[in-house]
N, C-alpha and C positions, 0 to 999 in steps of 0.2 A: 504494500500500500504506500502511496506517495502522499505526504502531507507537508505543507510548507507554511510556517507561521507568516501571516501577511499583514495584520493590522491590529493596532491597539487603540481602543476608544479612551480618550482622556476627558474626564469631567472638568469643565471650566465654568466660571461664573461670568466672565466678560470675554466674548469671542474676539473682539478686535484687540484687546490687550494681550490675549494669548497669541493671536496671530503675529503681533509685533514682536513678542518675545521669541517665538520660534524662528521668525525671520532673522532676528539679531543673532540667534544661536547658530545660524548658518544652514538650517534645514531648507530643503527645496520645496517651494510651494507647488503642489500638484493640482489643487482644485480649491476654489472658493465659490460655492454655488448656493444661492438662496432661491427656494421655490415659493416661499411665502414668509410672512413675519414670524411664523411658528417653526420654520425649518430652514436651517442653513448648515452646510457641511464645509469644513476647512480641513484639507488633507495635506500633510507634510511628510517628507521622507528625509531621514538623516543622510548626510553625505556617505556614499559607499554602501548604504544599506539596501536590502530588498524588502525589509519590513517598514511599515509606515505608521503614522499616528493620524487620528481623525478626531475632531472636536467640533462643536458648533451648538446650534439651537435645536432642540428637539431630538438630539442624538442619543442621550442617555439620561437616566434618572438618578445616576450615582451622584453622591455628594461631591462638589468641586474640591479638588485636592486630595481625593481619597485613593488615587493610584500611587503606589509606592514600589520601590525596587525595580524601576525601569532601567535596564542595563544598556549601556552603549560601550561596545568593545572598541578599544583604541590600541594601536601598536606602541605608541610612546606617550605615556600618561603625562609626563612633564610638558611635552609639546602641546598635547591636547588641552591640558589645563591652562597653559599660557595663552593659547588661542582663544579659549572661552573668556578668560579674564580680559583680554584685549578687546573683546566684543562687548564688554560691560556686564558680563554674567558673573554673579557672585558664586564662587566655587570654594568648597572646603579645601583645606590643606590636603595634600596626598597622605594617605595612611595605609597601613596594612593591618591584618587581623592576627593577633597572637595565637588565637585558638584554631587556626587553620587557614586555608586558602579561600574560604567563602565568607564574604561580608554578610553578616546576619542581623544587621540593625535597621530593619525596614519598618520600625514603628511609625505610626502616623505622626504627622507634624513636620516641622522644619528640621530636616536631617542635615542641613548644611553645616551647622555649628556643633553638632553632637560628636565630638571626637574622643571624649573620655568615656570610660566604661565600655562594657561589652567587648573587652579585649582589643580595643582599637589602639594602635600605636602610630603616632605621627611619623611620617617618612615612608620612603619606598620599602618594599619587601626586602629583607637583608640580602637575599640571593637574586633579587630582581626576577623572581619566578613568575612565569605566566600565570594569570588568574590571581595574583597575589597583592597587587597595588591598586588602590581605589581613590576616588575623589567623588564628592557628591554635590548636587545642586538641586534646586527646586524651581519650578515655574511660578508665576505670580500667584497661583491658587494653592501652591504647596504640593503639587504632584512631584514626587521625589525620584530623581534620576541618579544613577550610579555610573561613573566612568570606571571601567575595569581594564587594566593593561593585559593584553594577550599577545605575546610575541610568537608563541608556538602553541598550537592547539593540541588538546589531548588526542591520542590515537582514535581513529574512527570518526573524527569530526571532519 
């Protein structure tokens, strides 16, 4: 069976504010279509990704900001973080997880500044292991994104 993850629906409170944020982030705008005052879809794709995001009016009943743990894989986390900061995006410091290679702090709320606790240590993974270094940021509604450095994929990927 063939299945490919295609789209994530993001709950937002202000469509135009979210659109401006994702444009500033450098995502490609694929669609902005309104068919009525009650329905508008805005579709973006991150650079180099085959999976996209969609948000708008009448798209979801989920609470704005309730999407957490949205991962963006990057080859060089230092360069990716610097690029986002240069675009005006507030990004956490780079950190790694002392308890393993998987960041597990996807609690609701602003994850940008939560670097202490949950075994998070500021700085790159000591061996610069793939899947081991992270940085976080949130969109204006609090939907939480995680940058994860992956230089070499696990076998079978």
